[in-house]
N, C-alpha and C positions, 0 to 999 in steps of 0.2 A: 352495825345497826344504823337503820336510816330513820332520822327523826321526823315525828309527825305522821308516821303509816298508821299507828294505833289509833289516833284521833280521827282520821279520815275513814277507817274501816278498811285499808287496803292491807292484805298480808303479804309477807315475803315471797311466798309462793306466786302470787299474782305478778309481782314486779318481775321476778325471774322468768315468768312465761311471756312477758313483753320484750325480753332481750332477744338476741340471735340465738339460736340452737348452738349448744356446744359442738355437736357433730352432725352435719348437714345430712349424712346419707343414712341415718338411722330411722327406725320407725318412730322412736320417741320425739323426732324433730317436729313432728307434726303438732305437738303441744305448744311450740314455741311460735310467737307472732313475727318477731323481727322489728317491732316499731322502734325500739331503741338500740341503736347501733353500739352495743357492748355486749361482753359475755364474761362469765366467770371463767378465768384462765386456768389452763392445766398446769401441773407443777412443772417446773423448769428450773434446772441449775446448770445451764450450759454456758453461762458468764464466766469466763477465766480471767484471771488476774495476769498482766503482762510482767514477766520478770525483767530485772534490769539487763541481764546478760544473756537475753535470748538469742540475739544475732551471733554472738560468740559459740553458744552451744550448737546452733544449727550450722555454723561454718565447721566446728570441729567435727560433727557427724558426717558431713559432707566430705571432708579430708579424710577421715577413716574409711569411708567407703570407697574413694578414689584410690586410696593405697592398696586397700584389700583387692580391688579389682586389677591392679597393677601386678600384685604379688599373691595370685589366688592360689599358688601351691603352698605358700608359707603361712597364709593368713586364713583365719575362721573367724567371721563377725556373726555375733549373736546379737540380735535386736530384741529388747524388752520395752514394754510400755507401762504406763502408770495406771492401767485399767484392771488390775489384779483384784482378787477378792480378799484382800487382807483389811480388816476393819481397823482404822486408826482414829480414835475420837468418835464423835457423833456424826450421824450422816446428815448433809446439808438439808435435805428436804425429806420429811417423814412420810411414809406412805400411808400413815394413820391420819395425819393433819389435814383437815378439810378446808379449803379455801372458801369463805363465804361472800367475799367482796367481789364486785364486779367492775371492770375497767372498759374503756374504750377499745374497739378493735386494734388500734395502732399501739396502745400502751399496755403490754403485758409485763408482769413482773419477772425480774430475774432473782433467784435466790442464791446466796453464797453461804 
């Protein structure tokens, strides 16, 4: 909520139309004026925590790949990632949750 909008007769829609358009290339971007250099950010959860032994893990993977290249007839390396479709706990960013706040263009939120 923005304090003082109701007293001045300014709606929340008016404030959002003074911001920068969320997507510049759309037809709907004509409604936005861009007087305030801020926008409502998109949902983003790309911030990752750095594990304490990440260097050891990368070195171990490199070592296994090097050994499998040396002994390719005796080795079979199968690589898996952590982007599988198994739900563990709740999702970091709900697709139903709408962000109503706006931030300067250089300051966008990261959700964990």
